[in-house]
Every structure is written in C-alpha cells, then in structure tokens.
C-alpha positions in Angstrom: 2.6 9.3 0.4 -0.5 7.2 0.2 -3.2 6.0 -2.2 -6.9 6.9 -2.3 -9.0 4.1 -3.7 -12.3 2.3 -3.0 -12.0 -1.1 -1.2 -14.1 -3.4 0.8 -13.6 -5.2 4.1 -16.0 -7.5 6.0 -18.6 -7.0 3.3 -18.6 -3.2 3.6 -17.6 -1.0 0.6 -15.4 2.0 1.4 -15.5 4.7 -1.2 -12.3 6.6 -1.6 -10.5 4.8 1.2 -7.0 5.6 2.3 -4.2 3.1 1.8 -0.8 3.7 3.2 2.5 1.7 3.3 3.2 1.8 7.1 6.5 0.0 7.0 8.8 -2.2 4.8 11.0 -5.0 6.2 13.1 -7.8 4.8 16.4 -8.1 2.9 18.0 -7.5 -0.4 16.2 -10.4 -2.1 12.7 -9.6 -0.9 10.9 -6.9 1.0 7.4 -7.1 2.6 5.4 -3.9 2.6 2.6 -3.6 5.1 -0.4 -1.7 3.8 -2.8 -0.1 6.2 -6.4 0.5 5.0 -8.6 3.2 6.6 -11.8 5.1 5.7 -9.8 8.3 5.5 -6.4 9.8 6.4 -7.5 10.7 10.0 -9.3 7.5 10.7 -8.3 4.2 12.5 -6.9 1.4 10.4 -9.6 -1.2 9.5 -7.5 -3.8 7.9 -3.9 -4.5 6.9 -2.3 -6.5 4.1 1.3 -7.5 3.3 2.7 -7.4 -0.2 6.2 -8.8 -1.2 8.4 -7.2 -3.8 12.0 -7.4 -4.9 13.8 -4.2 -4.1 16.3 -2.3 -6.3 19.2 -1.8 -3.9 20.3 1.2 -5.9 16.8 2.6 -6.2 16.7 4.6 -3.0 13.8 4.8 -0.6 12.2 1.4 -0.1 8.8 2.8 0.8 8.7 4.8 -2.4 9.7 1.6 -4.3 6.8 -0.2 -2.6 4.3 2.4 -3.9 5.9 2.1 -7.4 5.5 -1.7 -7.2 1.9 -1.5 -6.0 1.0 0.7 -9.1 1.9 -2.3 -11.3 -0.7 -4.5 -9.6 -4.2 -4.8 -11.2 -5.9 -4.3 -7.8 -4.3 -0.8 -7.5 -4.9 0.3 -11.2 -7.5 2.8 -10.0 -5.5 4.1 -7.1 -4.8 7.9 -6.9 -1.7 9.3 -5.2 -2.5 11.5 -2.2 
C-alpha cells in the first residue's frame, strides 16, 4: 500500500511522487508513522516525515490505520492509493 501524489522537496516539485509508510512505532496511546517520499516506487527515498496518530487497538493492522489517518489530513486530500 502507498500513495501517489505530487510533493516538493528542496524547492523541486515532484509530480506523481510515491509516498509509503515504511514503519509504525509507539504504544497504545500514540503511534508514529514514518513516511518515505520518493520520485517513484523503484526510486531512492528523497525525504522522510513522521506523523503521529492515536491507534484503534481493536482496528487491526497499524500500517493500514496510518494510511486511513493520513487520508483525513488536508495535505493528503489529493493522494491516490497505489
């Protein structure tokens, strides 16, 4: 699972970039999801970002929960699942 979306880094605009949750860590009160940004699925990561969310302990897969949370954020409103 990943997102495809345009983003910019270091002043460079990346059209249809690839954003993937690489791992989730934390506890039952808060998890941090690391997002890896790359130009495409087969390319090297150009930047990372961490986003915190509150997990649903009965909701199953925490990586899937991270993607569901990201979809609620304005910065990922144009993201397309891939």
